BAFI-3210 file (N, C-alpha, C; in Angstrom, 3 decimals, decimal comma, padded with zeros to 6 digits):
// residues 221
n [1|2|3|4|5|6|7|8|9|10|11|12|13|14|15|16|17|18|19|20|21|22|23|24|25|26|27|28|29|30|31|32|33|34|35|36|37|38|39|40|41|42|43|44|45|46|47|48|49|50|51|52|53|54|55|56|57|58|59|60|61|62|63|64|65|66|67|68|69|70|71|72|73|74|75|76|77|78|79|80|81|82|83|84|85|86|87|88|89|90|91|92|93|94|95|96|97|98|99|100|101|102|103|104|105|106|107|108|109|110|111|112|113|114|115|116|117|118|119|120|121|122|123|124|125|126|127|128|129|130|131|132|133|134|135|136|137|138|139|140|141|142|143|144|145|146|147|148|149|150|151|152|153|154|155|156|157|158|159|160|161|162|163|164|165|166|167|168|169|170|171|172|173|174|175|176|177|178|179|180|181|182|183|184|185|186|187|188|189|190|191|192|193|194|195|196|197|198|199|200|201|202|203|204|205|206|207|208|209|210|211|212|213|214|215|216|217|218|219|220|221]
n.u [113,080|111,311|107,918|106,345|104,086|101,321|100,545|097,344|095,588|092,524|091,550|090,776|091,227|090,473|089,105|090,041|090,356|091,639|093,574|095,039|095,742|097,677|100,074|100,489|101,343|103,606|104,953|106,119|107,334|106,508|105,733|102,822|099,641|098,030|094,402|091,932|088,367|085,295|083,626|081,300|080,563|079,742|080,740|083,570|083,653|085,082|085,808|082,630|082,959|084,918|084,363|081,221|079,449|079,744|080,320|082,546|085,384|088,438|089,884|092,104|094,328|095,939|097,934|095,268|093,643|090,846|090,905|088,886|088,236|089,844|091,155|091,334|092,646|095,244|096,348|096,607|098,265|101,013|101,166|102,274|103,868|106,995|108,712|108,818|107,920|104,511|102,635|101,978|104,639|103,827|100,881|099,090|099,654|099,152|096,180|095,056|096,192|094,088|091,755|091,777|091,912|089,293|087,717|088,849|087,621|084,693|084,442|085,692|085,251|082,788|081,898|082,867|081,706|079,079|079,639|080,439|078,291|076,726|073,351|073,207|074,129|077,006|075,729|076,640|076,969|078,217|080,517|082,170|081,724|083,525|085,851|086,041|086,848|089,420|090,263|090,301|091,710|094,430|094,799|095,403|097,563|099,493|102,958|103,672|105,779|104,299|101,274|102,260|104,323|108,265|108,225|106,915|103,436|100,712|098,591|099,108|098,674|096,136|095,110|095,831|095,366|092,599|092,300|093,288|091,174|090,267|090,836|088,122|086,721|087,410|086,543|083,835|083,281|084,326|086,408|089,461|091,972|094,896|094,208|092,894|093,628|096,440|098,868|098,026|098,197|100,532|101,189|100,010|101,775|104,506|103,788|102,549|105,437|106,649|107,741|106,442|103,796|103,629|103,625|101,225|098,709|096,278|096,103|095,048|092,965|092,062|090,279|088,158|087,194|086,615|084,284|082,435|081,080|079,708|077,877|076,818|075,851|074,088|072,218|072,446|073,812]
n.v [127,056|128,972|129,605|131,165|131,142|129,019|126,253|124,744|122,501|121,793|118,912|116,686|113,375|113,331|115,681|117,729|120,702|121,255|119,390|121,465|123,489|121,720|121,128|123,901|124,920|122,837|124,024|126,136|124,908|124,663|124,088|122,046|120,615|118,388|117,997|115,249|115,696|113,874|113,683|112,746|111,347|113,212|116,223|117,900|119,922|122,109|122,747|123,580|125,670|127,048|127,686|128,714|129,998|128,023|125,374|123,875|121,973|122,616|124,105|126,543|127,208|129,517|130,260|130,115|131,594|131,747|130,498|130,636|128,581|127,439|128,853|131,280|130,911|129,512|132,171|133,607|131,885|132,415|134,743|135,469|133,174|134,484|133,442|130,748|132,711|132,439|133,655|135,507|138,357|140,770|143,076|142,426|140,060|138,838|139,281|138,244|135,686|135,034|135,235|133,172|130,947|131,451|130,807|127,888|126,705|127,359|126,146|123,481|122,118|121,920|120,679|118,060|117,092|117,269|114,579|113,250|112,462|110,973|109,520|106,420|106,234|108,254|111,605|112,512|115,316|116,295|115,245|116,244|118,956|118,818|117,769|120,279|122,577|121,741|121,961|124,892|125,602|124,605|126,328|128,600|127,734|127,461|127,377|127,053|125,549|125,355|127,277|129,638|130,023|129,076|128,273|126,189|127,387|129,310|129,233|126,175|124,856|125,173|124,109|121,443|119,878|118,870|117,392|114,763|113,026|112,482|110,129|108,362|110,193|109,737|107,219|106,918|108,340|107,337|108,108|109,639|111,479|112,322|111,389|112,768|115,695|115,995|118,313|118,935|116,770|116,216|118,413|117,561|115,701|116,373|118,134|116,149|114,889|116,588|116,619|117,307|117,659|115,040|113,831|114,449|113,956|111,564|108,163|107,506|104,642|104,777|107,181|106,710|104,543|105,903|107,739|105,712|104,856|107,209|107,330|105,518|105,807|108,089|107,346|106,656|105,180]
n.w [108,170|109,585|111,528|111,742|114,117|115,034|113,064|111,882|109,957|109,149|107,669|104,884|103,156|100,593|099,390|097,056|097,469|099,747|099,539|098,147|099,591|101,407|100,121|099,309|101,575|101,834|099,606|100,595|102,743|105,269|108,277|109,943|111,816|110,495|110,493|110,504|109,545|109,598|107,521|107,154|109,400|111,433|112,072|113,265|116,451|116,370|113,471|112,747|114,443|113,157|110,575|110,580|108,357|106,114|106,727|105,815|105,380|103,496|106,485|107,498|110,375|112,128|114,397|115,955|114,536|112,089|108,676|105,984|102,562|099,605|097,800|098,727|100,825|100,050|098,282|100,686|102,606|100,546|100,695|103,855|104,205|102,360|100,636|098,408|096,241|095,052|093,381|090,057|090,309|088,776|088,927|087,010|086,449|088,550|088,304|085,966|087,202|089,287|088,059|086,669|088,447|089,195|087,168|087,076|089,237|088,958|086,369|085,836|088,098|087,908|085,561|086,359|088,235|086,661|085,631|087,492|089,339|087,462|086,266|084,648|081,693|080,826|079,408|075,767|075,408|078,199|078,585|076,048|077,149|079,678|078,570|076,608|078,177|079,391|077,168|077,108|078,703|078,176|076,132|077,691|078,685|076,855|075,321|077,906|080,912|083,243|084,351|085,241|083,959|083,820|085,886|089,027|090,357|091,805|090,563|089,365|091,843|092,547|090,234|090,133|091,908|091,359|089,564|090,308|090,656|087,976|087,389|087,934|087,101|084,060|084,014|084,127|082,054|079,958|078,403|078,130|079,218|078,314|075,113|074,655|075,375|075,445|075,735|078,353|079,967|079,759|081,360|083,442|084,157|084,849|087,236|088,674|089,001|090,693|094,210|096,628|095,239|094,753|097,545|098,220|096,634|096,185|095,734|092,785|092,068|094,596|095,263|093,461|094,444|096,809|095,100|093,975|096,416|097,554|095,594|095,877|098,582|097,954|096,177|093,768|092,369]
ca.u [112,132|110,111|106,438|105,210|103,383|101,065|099,390|096,752|094,680|090,976|091,179|089,910|092,519|090,180|089,184|090,925|089,990|092,432|094,647|095,636|096,218|099,066|100,689|100,907|102,243|104,651|106,164|107,213|108,303|105,695|105,456|101,711|099,184|096,575|093,432|090,761|087,383|085,147|082,503|080,204|080,139|080,142|082,092|084,003|083,301|086,563|085,244|081,635|082,745|085,772|083,687|080,344|078,777|080,082|080,874|083,418|087,183|089,682|089,946|093,567|094,173|096,741|097,674|094,252|092,725|090,275|090,789|087,939|087,698|091,259|091,985|091,782|093,845|096,457|096,939|096,944|099,668|101,402|101,201|102,285|105,332|107,234|109,189|109,458|106,591|103,759|102,188|103,219|105,465|102,819|099,502|098,829|099,931|098,170|094,636|095,401|096,006|092,989|090,738|091,774|091,253|087,945|087,315|088,752|086,825|083,652|083,959|086,551|084,706|080,784|081,858|083,464|080,689|078,090|080,030|081,022|077,257|075,520|072,883|073,370|075,573|077,526|075,449|077,912|077,350|078,594|082,264|082,001|081,825|084,520|086,759|086,384|086,928|090,473|091,375|090,767|093,111|095,515|095,359|096,045|098,703|100,017|104,039|105,251|105,734|103,650|100,844|102,852|105,760|108,625|108,143|105,129|103,088|099,620|097,563|099,300|098,524|094,660|094,236|096,550|094,516|091,187|092,915|093,045|089,241|090,230|090,643|086,997|085,783|087,706|086,057|082,364|082,658|084,634|087,560|091,331|092,024|095,944|094,502|092,025|094,358|097,944|099,612|097,332|098,229|101,867|101,542|099,854|102,939|105,477|103,963|103,191|107,315|107,158|107,312|104,729|102,663|103,452|103,095|099,782|097,558|095,752|096,262|093,081|091,885|091,050|089,378|087,541|086,117|085,788|083,549|081,260|080,839|079,178|077,391|075,840|074,888|073,454|071,698|072,978|074,820]
ca.v [127,793|129,506|129,178|132,181|130,764|127,384|125,972|123,501|122,062|121,002|118,264|115,348|113,036|112,947|116,964|118,754|121,382|120,494|119,083|122,773|124,324|120,912|121,772|125,105|124,764|122,360|124,365|126,901|124,707|125,258|122,927|122,374|119,648|117,857|117,179|114,364|115,619|112,946|114,633|111,895|110,832|114,098|117,469|118,519|121,403|123,306|123,201|124,256|127,440|128,072|127,864|128,450|129,750|126,819|124,219|122,798|122,042|123,322|126,045|126,695|127,997|130,543|131,201|129,732|132,354|130,550|130,989|129,559|128,773|127,064|129,870|132,526|130,138|129,942|133,541|134,204|131,094|133,169|136,865|134,921|132,725|135,245|132,597|131,181|132,928|131,339|134,495|136,647|139,652|141,931|143,479|142,277|138,465|138,180|139,443|137,099|134,100|134,848|135,155|131,339|130,395|131,615|129,578|126,443|126,262|127,299|125,367|122,341|121,345|121,794|119,473|117,018|117,025|116,345|113,430|111,807|112,313|111,588|108,556|105,404|106,520|109,698|112,125|113,278|116,780|116,246|114,484|117,185|120,337|118,843|118,053|121,838|123,129|121,302|122,380|126,234|125,691|124,148|127,763|129,587|127,304|127,798|126,709|127,216|124,417|125,559|128,434|130,698|130,083|128,552|128,083|125,863|127,944|129,346|128,099|125,077|124,696|125,622|123,295|119,986|118,703|118,326|116,091|113,267|112,951|112,430|108,643|108,167|110,821|108,860|105,641|106,697|108,982|106,149|108,729|109,221|112,773|112,443|111,304|114,110|116,974|115,782|119,142|119,373|115,838|116,738|119,358|117,210|114,662|117,460|118,593|115,052|114,715|117,416|115,755|118,042|116,948|113,726|113,574|115,116|113,708|110,553|107,208|107,256|104,443|105,016|108,110|106,005|103,771|106,917|107,710|104,594|104,592|108,319|107,568|104,828|106,740|109,025|106,598|106,882|103,797]
ca.w [107,817|110,786|110,975|112,039|114,807|114,854|111,497|111,921|108,837|109,006|106,558|104,510|102,510|099,345|098,833|096,031|097,782|101,590|098,857|097,273|100,777|101,854|098,566|099,279|102,760|101,367|098,273|101,771|104,213|106,391|109,141|110,203|111,969|109,874|111,646|109,650|109,729|109,542|106,970|107,254|110,390|112,681|111,793|114,850|116,742|115,652|112,100|112,724|114,714|112,490|109,337|109,951|106,957|105,076|107,309|104,933|104,953|104,706|107,312|108,016|111,818|112,044|115,518|116,432|113,392|110,942|107,534|104,783|101,052|099,588|096,977|099,822|102,066|099,365|098,473|102,416|102,727|099,687|101,534|104,744|103,635|101,360|100,154|097,434|095,823|094,526|092,644|089,970|090,793|088,591|089,116|085,804|086,232|089,507|088,611|085,650|087,831|090,035|087,012|086,181|089,422|089,812|086,092|087,529|090,483|088,543|085,624|086,253|089,200|087,639|084,964|086,732|089,465|086,018|085,039|088,619|089,774|086,328|086,665|083,888|080,765|080,459|078,425|075,108|076,159|079,427|078,027|075,022|078,011|080,265|077,197|075,895|079,582|079,549|075,717|077,384|079,675|077,497|075,515|078,608|079,395|075,662|075,494|078,871|081,550|084,017|084,097|085,528|083,451|084,488|087,512|089,407|091,202|092,216|089,636|089,060|092,786|092,198|089,470|089,875|092,971|091,154|088,654|091,454|090,639|086,604|086,994|087,947|085,694|082,719|083,898|083,537|080,762|078,544|077,469|078,307|079,001|077,518|074,301|074,092|075,520|074,994|076,562|079,571|080,209|079,834|082,214|084,527|084,488|085,201|088,535|089,356|088,968|091,885|095,651|096,891|094,329|094,494|098,209|098,648|095,572|096,430|094,971|092,097|092,457|096,142|094,941|092,375|095,742|097,751|094,708|094,348|098,146|097,422|094,466|096,860|099,285|097,315|095,390|092,278|091,847]
c.u [111,489|108,580|105,897|104,425|102,731|100,701|098,530|095,678|093,245|091,007|090,485|090,558|091,450|089,744|090,420|091,098|091,163|093,818|095,721|096,428|097,560|099,925|101,099|101,935|103,953|105,673|106,461|107,718|107,862|105,142|104,265|101,115|097,966|095,500|092,493|089,356|087,023|083,697|080,933|079,361|079,858|080,892|082,170|083,155|084,222|085,650|083,687|081,683|084,034|085,038|082,095|079,381|078,500|079,649|081,440|084,723|087,475|089,149|091,600|093,240|095,364|097,311|095,869|093,074|092,464|090,439|089,788|088,307|089,222|091,789|092,267|092,749|095,068|097,139|097,216|098,754|100,659|102,123|102,502|103,695|105,779|107,398|109,336|108,061|106,020|102,730|102,852|103,665|104,422|101,395|098,691|098,110|099,219|096,665|094,603|094,901|094,696|091,841|090,529|091,629|090,180|087,307|087,940|087,885|084,994|083,474|084,413|085,309|083,240|081,402|082,480|082,397|079,617|078,291|079,947|079,409|075,605|074,892|072,923|074,529|075,916|076,764|076,989|078,527|078,102|080,152|082,504|082,425|083,496|085,734|087,206|087,086|088,901|091,438|091,686|091,746|094,278|096,120|096,118|097,427|100,116|101,358|104,472|104,734|104,729|102,724|100,718|104,358|106,364|108,910|106,959|104,878|101,668|098,529|097,684|098,591|096,995|094,260|094,892|095,708|093,336|091,072|093,272|091,960|089,243|090,198|089,145|085,867|086,165|086,604|084,364|082,308|083,260|085,940|088,723|092,038|094,172|095,450|093,761|092,766|095,700|098,485|098,978|097,388|099,455|102,036|101,421|100,851|103,857|105,269|103,710|105,045|107,647|106,885|106,192|103,776|102,377|103,002|101,453|098,685|097,553|096,438|094,769|092,507|091,281|090,301|088,289|086,487|085,744|084,156|081,925|080,704|079,418|078,318|075,942|074,668|073,554|072,180|071,320|073,426|073,052]
c.v [128,144|129,703|129,690|131,943|129,300|127,514|124,656|123,557|121,387|120,249|117,221|114,979|113,573|114,303|117,752|120,046|121,856|120,307|120,281|123,486|123,424|120,844|122,963|125,570|123,945|122,914|125,660|126,830|125,156|124,071|122,995|120,941|119,431|117,270|116,687|115,226|114,625|113,521|113,892|111,804|111,990|114,781|117,891|119,501|122,043|123,843|123,888|125,654|127,570|128,223|127,335|129,110|128,609|125,773|122,807|122,883|122,770|123,984|125,555|127,642|128,304|130,880|130,951|130,708|131,664|131,439|129,573|129,400|128,521|128,345|130,621|131,983|130,130|131,125|134,063|133,585|131,672|134,389|136,645|134,820|133,333|134,363|130,727|131,437|132,308|132,678|135,643|137,857|140,658|142,122|142,551|140,625|137,892|137,847|138,524|135,608|133,952|134,499|133,576|130,686|130,116|130,710|128,282|125,913|126,367|126,128|123,569|121,621|121,169|121,049|118,251|116,771|115,876|114,896|112,346|111,809|111,644|109,596|107,557|106,307|107,856|110,472|112,551|114,528|117,050|116,200|115,748|118,407|120,269|118,921|120,081|122,630|122,989|121,893|124,344|126,714|125,484|125,437|128,380|129,186|127,731|126,737|126,423|125,656|124,101|126,972|129,670|130,939|129,109|127,791|127,322|126,794|128,398|128,952|126,597|124,372|124,657|124,188|121,523|119,179|117,906|117,398|114,930|112,782|112,682|110,800|108,087|108,332|110,029|107,260|105,657|107,520|108,232|106,986|109,495|111,083|113,196|112,018|112,811|115,633|116,698|117,015|119,353|118,270|115,907|117,452|118,609|116,246|115,290|117,963|117,435|114,338|115,444|116,566|116,257|117,889|115,668|113,221|113,386|114,392|111,979|109,029|107,504|106,147|104,275|105,951|107,227|105,081|104,742|107,631|107,097|104,650|106,067|108,013|106,882|105,658|107,809|108,704|106,702|105,305|102,674]
c.w [109,293|110,419|111,317|112,903|114,150|113,510|112,197|111,013|109,225|107,600|106,415|103,162|100,882|098,714|098,230|096,850|099,300|100,452|098,433|098,825|101,321|101,190|098,960|100,222|102,343|100,850|099,629|102,179|105,204|107,398|109,777|110,693|111,108|110,375|110,563|109,907|108,784|108,973|106,544|108,318|111,742|112,610|113,116|115,075|116,262|114,159|112,592|113,508|113,880|111,235|109,314|108,803|106,391|105,528|106,591|105,110|103,304|105,473|107,558|109,356|111,768|113,509|116,329|115,430|112,365|109,560|106,364|103,417|100,957|099,059|097,862|100,757|101,238|098,774|099,909|102,924|102,020|100,203|102,487|105,301|102,610|100,064|099,447|096,727|094,830|093,386|091,595|090,442|090,664|088,606|088,108|086,116|087,586|089,634|087,453|086,278|088,924|088,993|086,531|086,780|089,438|088,479|086,216|088,499|090,062|087,487|085,464|087,472|088,539|086,783|085,098|087,827|088,375|086,001|086,058|088,914|088,504|086,238|085,066|082,889|080,827|079,193|077,506|075,630|077,327|079,274|077,147|076,183|079,181|079,410|076,916|077,097|079,259|078,161|076,499|077,686|078,954|076,676|076,155|079,139|078,274|075,794|076,864|079,664|082,658|083,907|084,450|084,728|083,792|085,443|087,901|090,530|092,052|091,422|088,893|090,572|093,052|091,725|089,696|091,337|092,330|090,446|089,359|091,180|088,680|086,209|086,954|087,263|084,041|082,873|083,566|082,320|079,454|077,507|078,111|077,965|077,873|076,115|073,762|074,215|075,966|075,403|077,662|080,184|080,909|080,919|083,655|085,265|085,080|087,032|089,084|089,874|090,882|093,152|095,736|096,619|094,736|095,479|098,779|098,068|096,029|095,418|093,617|092,085|093,879|095,917|093,994|093,527|096,492|096,527|094,323|095,371|098,229|096,585|095,161|097,805|099,191|096,337|093,851|091,848|092,146]
res [x|x|x|x|x|x|x|x|x|x|x|x|x|x|x|x|x|x|x|x|x|x|x|x|x|x|x|x|x|x|x|x|x|x|x|x|x|x|x|x|x|x|x|x|x|x|x|x|x|x|x|x|x|x|x|x|x|x|x|x|x|x|x|x|x|x|x|x|x|x|x|x|x|x|x|x|x|x|x|x|x|x|x|x|x|x|x|x|x|x|x|x|x|x|x|x|x|x|x|x|x|x|x|x|x|x|x|x|x|x|x|x|x|x|x|x|x|x|x|x|x|x|x|x|x|x|x|x|x|x|x|x|x|x|x|x|x|x|x|x|x|x|x|x|x|x|x|x|x|x|x|x|x|x|x|x|x|x|x|x|x|x|x|x|x|x|x|x|x|x|x|x|x|x|x|x|x|x|x|x|x|x|x|x|x|x|x|x|x|x|x|x|x|x|x|x|x|x|x|x|x|x|x|x|x|x|x|x|x|x|x|x|x|x|x|x|x|x|x|x|x]
***
């Protein structure tokens, strides 16, 4: 497949937001160069000049032009490389996908963060909030295989990387997603059977070790 120019991703292996971009590029068959950023030891000049507002990964550089924010980048990839389409064809379907993408960014990430940065025992309210959000997503999934219907698409790409942090969430929270939300868990397994997902999502144990390291750095442990 033609690349339509040079594609570079400023990346961090453990960032679910970077994983979104890598999965989207893989789904489109786009070749790219991933450049790892050291987010603790000093960010590169390229990152600071490409994303001066947030100074965060991911940044996608397409022919030298920078794009920031993972949901925006995935949408751009979908428009730039048209096949296979990731977003629904109807305007209503696309609007719904963007609504749920916003929900995922705000709710799933926030609830995960609360559990992972908790000092001492995780409160029951934090666990309940997290599980309730997954149940709302289960409701949106309904009886479909994927959030867009029969085929893996935009919303699946937005959500599945966040599940790479579920192992430490379960360890700290003392619960299992597959017991609380079996339909959501089945969707996770379907996604993980896809090579483009399995190749990108890191080993859960390594994510857990990373979380422990960050908690120590922040004085939580």
